N, C-alpha and C positions, 0 to 999 in steps of 0.2 A: 805291436805291429809284427807281422811275419813276412819274411822275404819269400817270394814266389818263384825264385830262379831269375837270373839275370838282374835287371834293374827293377823288376816289378815288386810291389809291396802290397800285402793284403792288410787292409785296415778294418778292424771291427767297428760296426756301427749299429744303430737301431732305428727303426721307423715304426709307424703304426701297424705295419704288416709283419713285424718281427725283428729278430736279431740276425744279422748277416755280415758278410765281409765284402768290401769293394776292393778290387785289384787295381792298383794305380801304377801307371808307367809314366814317368816324367811328371806332368801335372794333369794327366787325363785319367779318368775312370774308364778302364777297358773291359771290365767284367764285374759281375756280382755273383757271389757264391753263398749257399746256405751255411749257417752256423752248424758245425758238426753235432752240437748238442740239441738241435731242434728236431723233435720227432716228426714234425709235419710242416716243413718250411713252405712258405707261400711262393708260388711261381711269379708273383708280381715283382719280385726283386729283379727279374729280367728286364724291367722297364728302366732301371736306374741309369745304366751307362748311356743309353741314347738320350734320355731326358736331361742328364747333367750338362751335356754339351750341345744341346739342340739349338737350332737357329731361332727358335721361339723364346730363348732366354732374353730377359730384359737386361741390356748391357749398360745403359747410361740413364741418368735422370731425363725424363721427357715430359714436355708440356704440350697439350693440344694447341695447335696454332690458333684456332679460333678463340680459345680462352686467353692465350698469351696476348693476342692483338686486341681483343674486345673487352677483356676483363670478365669477372664472374657474371653469371646469369643463366637462365634456362636456355637449353639448346637441344632441339629435337634431333640434331645430327650426331649427338653423342652415340658412339657405338657403330656408326656407319662404316661399312667395310673399307671405304675409300677416304676416311678421315685422315688428316695429316698431323704429325707431331714434330716438335722441334726439340732436339737434344740440347741440354744446357748443363753447366757445371753444378757441382753440389752446393757451393756457396750461394749461387743465384737461386737455385730451386728452393733451398731452405729459407732464404730470405722471402721469396714469393709466398711460400706456404705459411711461414710464421706470420707474415702480414695478413694473409687471408683468414687464418684462424683467429687472429686478434680482431680483425674487422667483424667477423661473424659474432664472436662472443661479446664484443662491445655494443654492436648495434642491435643484436637480436637475443642475446643471452646464450649461455652454454647449452640450454636445452635445444637450441637450433642445430647443434652438432650431433650427428648420429654416428656412434662408434660400432661399426659392423665387423664381426669376426666370428668364425665358426670353430676355430681352434685346431683345425686339422693340418696346419702348415708344417708342423714338425712335432715329433714325439719328445723333443727335448724339454726338460723341466724348466730351464731358464729362458731359452730362446723359443718361448711359446708365444706366438704372435698375438693371440687373444689377450693374454695377460699383459704383454708389452704395450699394446695400443690402449688398453683400458687403463693401465697404470699411468701412461702419459696423459691421456685425456683427463683423468681425475686430477693429476698434478696441475693442470692449467685451468681448473675450475669446474670440471665435470662435463657430462654429455648425456644424451638420451640413449639408453641401452635397449637391447631386446631381452625378452623374457622367454624361457623354455627353449626347446630344441625341435628341429625337424624330425629327429629320430623317434623320440618318445614324448614329445611335448603334450600330447593328449593325456597320457598317464600322469605326467607331472602336475597337471591341473586337476584332473578328476580324482586321483587316489587320495590326496589329502582329505577330501570329504568322506572317503569310504573307509580308510584305515589310519588316517592321521599322517602328518607330514614326515615324522621319523620313519613310519612304516613304508613310505614311498622309497626312501633311501635303502631300506632293508630289501624291498622287492627288487630294486635295481642292482644292489651291491652284494647281498648275502643270501642268494637262493641256495637250495641244496646243491652240494658239490656232486660231481659225477661219481665220486667214491661212495657217497651216501645213496645216490640213486641206484648204483649197482648193488648195494647191500639191501636196500629197503623197498625200492619201487618195483611193483609188479607191472604197471601199465603207465606209460608216458604218452598222453594224448596231446599232440602238438599242432595247434592251428597256425599254419604258416610254415610248417616243416622245421628242419634243422640244417639249413643250407651250409655246405662245407665252405664255400668261398667266403661267406660272412664270418666264419670262425677264424679266418686268417687275419682279421682286423681287430685291433684293440686300441682304444684311445690312450695314447702314451706308450704303445708297444708292449711286448711281452717277451720275457727272456726265452721262453720256449712255447710254441703253439701246442697246447695240450688238449684243446677241446675235442678234436677228432679222435684222439686216442682214448680220451675219457668216455666219449659217447660209445665207441666201439667196445670198450671194456664193459660198460653197462649192458649193452646188447648181448655180449657173450655171457654175462652173468645171469641172463634170463629176463631182463627188463624188455617187455614187449613195447614196440613203438607204433603208434597210429599217427600217420601224417595226413592232416586234413588240409589240402592245398590243391589249387588248379594245376600245379606243376609237380610231376612225379619226382623229378630230381631235386626238389626242395629237401628231400632226405635221401642220403646215399643208399644204394642198393645193398652194400655190404652190411647194413644194419638190419636187413630183412624186415623192412617196415611194411605195415599194411597201409596202402594208399587209398584215401577216400577223395576222389577228384571232384571237389566241391565247386559249384558255380561261384565265380569271384564275387565277393561282397555279400555273401549270404551266410557267413559263419554265425552271426547272431541268431538267425533262425534255427540253425543246427543246435546251438548251445541251449536255446530255450526249449527245444523239443527234448533234449536229454534231461533237462530239469523236469519237464512234464512227466516223463517216464518214471523218474525217481519218486515223484509225489504219487502218481497214479498207481504204482505197483508197491507202495509202502517201502520203498528203498531209501528214501530220504532220511537223514539223521535229524529227526525233529528235536531231540534233546540238545544237539549242538546248536541248531537254529535258535532255540529258545534261550540258551545260556550265553551264546557268544555273538549273536547278531540281532539287529532290529530290521523289521521289514519282511520277515519270512512269510507272514500271512498275506501281505500285499503281493509279494512275488507269486505265491501259490495261486491267488485269485487271478492274477494276470495270465499266467500260463494256462489256467483252466478256462480262460475266456470270459470270466465274469465281468471284466471291464469293457470289452469290445465285442463280445459274442463270438470270438474266434479262439478255440482251444489250440494251443501251440503243440499239437501232437506230432509224432514223426511223419504221419501222412501229410499234414499241413506243411511241414518243413521239406518233405520230399519234393513237392511241387515247386518250391522256391529254390532249393539247393541242388536238385537233380541227383540226390543221393537216395538210395532205396530206403523206404520206411523201416523195413525189417533190419537193415544194417544199423540204422540209428537206434532202434529199440534194443538190439543185442549189445551195441556199444555201451549204452547206459547201464545195462545189467552187468557187463564185464567191469565197468568202472566201479560199481558198487561192491563187487566181489572181493577186491583186493586193494592194496595200497596204490592209489592213483595220483599222478601229478598232472595237472592241467596247465599247459603252457600256451600263452597267447603271444605269438611273435610280434615284434614291433611293427611289422608291415601292416597288420590288420587295423591298427589305429590310424594309419595314414590314408584314410578315405573318408568321404562324407559319412557322418554319424559314427566316426571311429571310436567314440566313447563307449558305444554299446557292446561290442564284443569283449572289451576289457571288463566292463561291469558284469556282463553275463557270464564270463569265464570265472570271475571271482565268486559269483552267486552259485555256479555249478559246483565249485570246489567246496563252498560252505554247505551246500545241500548234501554232499558226500560226507561231510563231517570230518574232513581230513586236514583242514587248515591247522597248522601248528604241530603236525606229526612229521617225524623224519621221513624225507622222501615223498611226502604227499602234499596235497593242497594246491596252491596257485603259484604260478610264476609267469614272468613276462621278460623274455630275453634269450632263452636257449635258441641257438641258431641265428641270433641277431648280432652277437658280439663274441669274440673269442675268449674273453675272460669270464663270461657268464657261466657259473658253475665251477670256476677254477679256484675257489677259496677266497680268503679275505686277507687284507693287509691291515693289521692293527695300527692304531695311533697315527694314521694319516701318511701322506706323502710329501716330499719337498715341493713347495709351491711358491712362486713369486707373488708377494702381496700386491694386490691391485690398488690399494689405497681406498679412500672413502669418496663416494660420488655424492655431492650435495644436491644434484638434480634428481627430482622425484618422478619426473615423467619417464615412461617406458612404453614400448609397444610389444605385443606378442611377436615372436620371431618371424612368423609367416606373414605378417601384415605390413612388411616394408613397402611394397608397391602402393598399397592403399594409403599409407601414411604420407608418402611423397606426393601422391596425386591428389589427395583430399585433405589438406591441412585444415584443422578446425572441425572436421566432420566427426560425429559421434558414432560409437560402435559399442557392442556388448562384449564383455570378457569377464568370466568367472564371477558373475553376480553383480558387476558394477557397470554403469554406463560411463565410458571413458571418451576422451577426445584426442584425436590425432594431433601431435605437436606440429608446429610449422618448421619443418626441417629445411635448412639452407645448405648445410655442408655435410657430405657423407665421407667418412674416413673408414676404408676397409683394409683389413690386413689378415692374412692367414685363412682366407676362405674364398669361395667362388660361388656367389649366389646364382650365377647363370648356369650352374650345375643343378642345384637342389631346389630352386624356387619354381613355382608353378607359373604357367602362362608367360613365357619369356618375352613375348612381344609387348605385353603389358608392363613387365619389369623394365624393358628397354625404354618405354615411354616415361616410366616413373623416374629413371635415372636422368632422363632429359629434362625433368622439371627442376632438379636441384640447381643451385647456383654454382657449386663447386663439388667435384668428386675427386677424392684422393685415394690412391691404392698403393700399398707396398706389395710388390710381387716379384717372384722369381722368373715367371714366364708371362708372355703376352696372352693371357686368358681373355675370355669375353668380358670379364669384369674390368680387367686392366684397359681394355679397348673402349670401355665406357667412361674412363677416368680422364680428368683434365690434367692431373699431376700424377705421374707414375714414378715411383722410387724403386730402383733395383735392389732387391733383397738377396742376401746369401741363402743358399740351401743349407740343409743340416750337414752336408758333407764339407762345407766350407768354414766351419766354426767348431769350437769346443763346447760340449754340453754333456749332460747325462740323462738317462731315461729310466723310468719305472712306471708301472701302472697299478691300479687297484687289483689286489689278488696276485701280484707278480711274485716271481721266485727270486729274481736278482735285480739289483740296481746296477746299471751298466754305463760305463763311460762311452762317450761319443766323440772321440778325438777328431780333429780336423784332418781330412784326407787329402784335400786339394786346396789350392789358393782360390780366393773369391773370383768369380767370373767377371771379367772386364772391370767395371767400376762399382759392382755390387758391394753393399755394406751391410753389416749386422744391424738389425732394427734397433737394438739397444743403443748403438752409437748414433744412429740417425735421430732417435728420440731424445737422446742426450743433447745433441746440438740444437734441436728444435726447442727443447725445454730451456736451454740457455738463452735463446733469442726471446723467449716469452717470460723470462724471469722466474723459472720454476726448476732450474737445474738441480738444486740441492734437494728439493722435494722429490724429484724423480729418481735421482741417483743415490741419495743418502751418502754421497761421497765415495761410492764404490765403483770399481771397474767391473767389467763383465766377469772376469775370473774371480774377483773378490766376492761378487754376488753368488757365484756358484759355490764357492767355499762356505759362505754364510748359510745358504740354503741347505747344503749337505750337512754341515755341522749341527745346525738346529735339529734336523731330522735325526741325525745319529744319536744325539743326546736324549731324544725321546724314546729310543728303542731300548728294550731290555735285552741287549745282546752286546757282545764284544766285537765292535766294528772298527775298522781302521780309520784313521783320520783322513782328511781330504787328500793330502799329499800322497799318502800310501795308496788310497783308493785309485788315484789317477795312474799310479804305477802298475797296480795289479789289474785294473780294468773292469772289475766287477766285484760286488759283495753280495752275499746271500741276504735276502730280506726276511726279517721275522714274519712268518706266514702261518695262518691258521688254515690247514687243509680241510678242517671240518668246523666251520663257525657255528655259533649257536643256531639251533633250529629256527627257521623263519616263523615268527609269531609263537615260538615255543613257550616263552615266559607268559604271554597273554593266555595261552591255552591252559597252562598249569595253574594260573591264579588270576583270573580276569578281574577280580575285585581289587587286588593290590598291584596289578600290572595292566591297567586298562589301556586301551588305545586312546590316542589323542583325537578322538572324534567327539561330537556333542553327546553321544550316548555312552562313550567309552567302549563301544563294541563295533563290529563290522557292520557297516550301514548298507544293507541290501536295498533299503529305502532311505533316502536322504531328505529329511524335511528342509534342510538348507537349500539343496539343489531344486527341490520342488518349489520352494519359495521364490526362486529367481524368475519363474514363469516362462522358461524357455520352452516353446513347443517342440523343438528338435532335441531336447534333452530333459525329459521330465524326471520325477523323483526315483525311478527304478529302471532297470534295463528293459528296453522295449525293442520290438522289431520295427524298422523303418527301411523301406526300399531305397537304395541309393539311386540317384538319377543316372549313375554310370554303371548300371547292372544290366544283365541280359533281359531282365523282365520289364525294364523301364520303357516309357514311350520313345525315348531317344534311340533305342535299339532298332527301331524300324528303319531308321536312316543310317545308323552306324552299328552294324550287327556284331561286331567283334569287341571283346573286352581286352584292352591292352594292359598288361601287367608291367609296370615300370619299376622293376626291382633293382637291387644293387648289382653292379657289374662284377664279373669274376676276373676280369683282366686287369684291374687297377683298383685303387682306393678312390671311390667317388670319381672325380674327373682328373685326379692327379696323374701325371705322366701318361696321358692318353696318347702322346706321340711316341711312347716307349715301344720297344720291339715286341714285348709280349702282348701288350694291348693291340698293337697294329696287326699281330698275327691272327687276331680274332675277327678282323674286319672282313667284309665282303665287298670287293671292288672299292675299297677305301671308305665304306660306310659302316655304321653300326649294324650288327646282325639283328634281324628280327626273326624269331622262331614262329613257325606257322604249323598247325596240325595238318597231316596229309589230307584230311577231308576238306578243310578250308582251302588248302592249296589247290586241290583238284577243281573245286567250284570256281576258282578265279584264274585257272590256267597258269599257276605259278610253279616254279621248280627251284631247286637249289641254285644259288649263284645269281639269280635274277635281282635286279634293283626294282623296288616298289616305291610307290608314293603312298605314304600313310597319312590319312587326313580325317578331319572332322570339321565342324563349323567354327573352330577356334584357330586352326592352323594346319600345317602339313610339314612333312619331312620325308627325305629319302632314306631308305634302309636296304640292306642286302638280305635276301631270303635264306633261311635255313629251315628246311622241312623236318619236323621232329614229332614223334609220337610221345615225347616226354611231357607233353601238356595236353589238356583235354580239348575237345573240339569247341569252337566258339571263342577261343582264347589265343591271343598272340602275346609274345613277350619281347619287349624292347627295353633293355637295361638303360639306366641313367648314365650320364657321364661323358657321352660323346661331346666334344667341344662344340658349342653353339656356332653355327656358320650360316648367317643370313645373307651371304654374298650373292645369291641368285634368287631373289624373291619371285621372279617370273616362273621359276621352276618349283620351288618349295620354300617354306619359311625357314627351314634348316636343311641344307643339302648333305649334312653329315650324319644325321640320325639322332638328334637330341629329342627325347620324347616329351620334354616339358614345353615344347611349342604347341602341344595338344591338350595339356592338362588345364583344369579350371583353377583360377586363383580364388578359391573360397575356403573358409575354415571348416573344420570338422563339424562344429556347431557353435552357437553363441557362447557356450560354456568355455571350451578349451581353445577355440580358434586354431586347432592344430593343422598340420600339413595334410592335404587331401589329394596328393598327386599319385598315389599308388595304382589306382584303377581309372581307366578312361575308355569310353566307347569310341571306336574308330572304324573306318573301312580302309581296305588296302587294294591296290590295283597295280598292275605292271606299269612301270615307267618305260616308255618307248622312245623318248626324245634323246637328244645328245646329252651325254653324261657330263655335268659341270664339274670342274675341278674343285677339290676341297681346299679352301683358303684359310681354314680355322687356325692353322699353325704358322701362317705367314706373318711376320712382324709388320706393323703398320708403316705407311709411307713416312719417310723422314727419320727412321730409326735404323740403327745398326746393332746386330746381335753381339 
């Protein structure tokens, strides 16, 4: 710790957005400052002081009055803005919760308990809410978990069929580093751009944000960047990118047309296709139109994508002339038929014959996460064991609303016909589904169907306001921990900076007390305190490393240790390329599957055995566009991490009259009589929200951009479904396809109009009735 003059103390800490210092006076965080060693610190650290002491903090255990008085049961009023809570003591709330957990597991089995968490609550390796809640639920007999992620769940399901399961980890964890790209890559074609604000975020944090400097170094070394995106600023101007303003949701058509040019002009690497892939002939037949009579030429793609045919043809030629890396950003898979751009991108890289070459081939993640391209951490990271879950049921992560609303109903997922379990109790910790899920009104109805909803939370989020039992959790500034992420440079201590807010407790201590009441304390704790667990995790990790690292006591004194780090991991698929017979992929053929007989055998019409073009119902060319003529891009926000700290000063500085900003192209603004600073009603046949206008030419006409993460505020339904600007009141709760059932909330058709009525107050940050902060 460092003194900042007077009584102020600067305390180092880490979060998912990086390493920084909080300035503490007395027991309050008064400022947040970048770490001097961070070359590209995130401005979202400016949210921390406001959020730490905000009135929306959960101060005491609280129980919904209706649940407390009437007992467990479905209740459509869950989440109502005027619902009332009763604050109770810790002993009473834990007795109530332990009794309810025991009732559900006894009467309905542990599969009736859903353990929800998305893992973004804290960068700490021990106080990791997802690990904590899952370990606890496993200790008391198990639970129904979710499978895959909202971020890249489509890839997680699709790519094991195409490159094998270990290959999926390689694609996500060990792509070419920026140093390799700077040295080897002539052309980086990135579908979805290289958005700077996304690079400020890493799951688990990062000792220094190096993605932006690495990207800039590659550009300065001569790597040319082509950004295919409806948003010009998806790639920074200082990289001198070429911007192709594609119509949203049409990237697959573009990719297929590039493949067509390679085959048509004898630029495809046929030897590579024959040696390393299966399905090349089928792919060629499809792009030539032998299957459906439609050749996937640049002229065909130009009508769909609104990119000139000559531009696409020349791009394909440039890609064939040098070392080319094809990047498919995570955002592309988060729409209906999101499997197809991933598959087509891999197919394009295979046709170029550059998979397995340094700085070439396929990638998915540049511009989506800050550690992508930042090297690899060998031998793993410290991680709290979650135990073994004896429950075999699960649901895809995006299907939580359907599971709650339709128990016993069948659905398709990854080649199997599955059945939704009968979920009675939902336990959520470390995440906010009312940020990232689609169709929030449907999700609200789904939470109303559960018998009991439990949430551990730091703030009164919309998820907490849908809970029957709310347990106040400490923030990462109120406890000791340490942080490190995949590809990180340092493992960093996270010393407690301030005392816990009000009656907030560490989740480990809460779960310990619950486990004791349920006869599982030893299984959960293994006899260790929180600090003893941290020492245990650190020492196990230290002894795996081939390095001279200090013991735990010394580490806590010095505050950080260098992590054994490979700045240039093995070339992605390099061993396979060098010797495909002795290093085959773990696919049925041992090769890259451009055509998958396995997937074809599933019989899914929306995901056949090879990449295909299918028009999204949320595209400019679809029938819905006649009623809702604008495509809303719901990308990640630049002012916060997901919905975290939306009440923070930096996030609030981006609001327009207290609402989330919606960017509108000047042409679309003129047609609707809109100007900067106006409040508009954004709507379609699913819902509506209010947002504040920012007129910008940084996006193409026909597109509006409303980032996710504004706290859901349904307090004035007579005005809009969310008066604060959450785009997920407008998105459809459907999977990408029957194969992956991935998130499809990236693109949505809407119309916007000036809102001229009285402007309602935003109540999203007001604690519910009956509670005190």
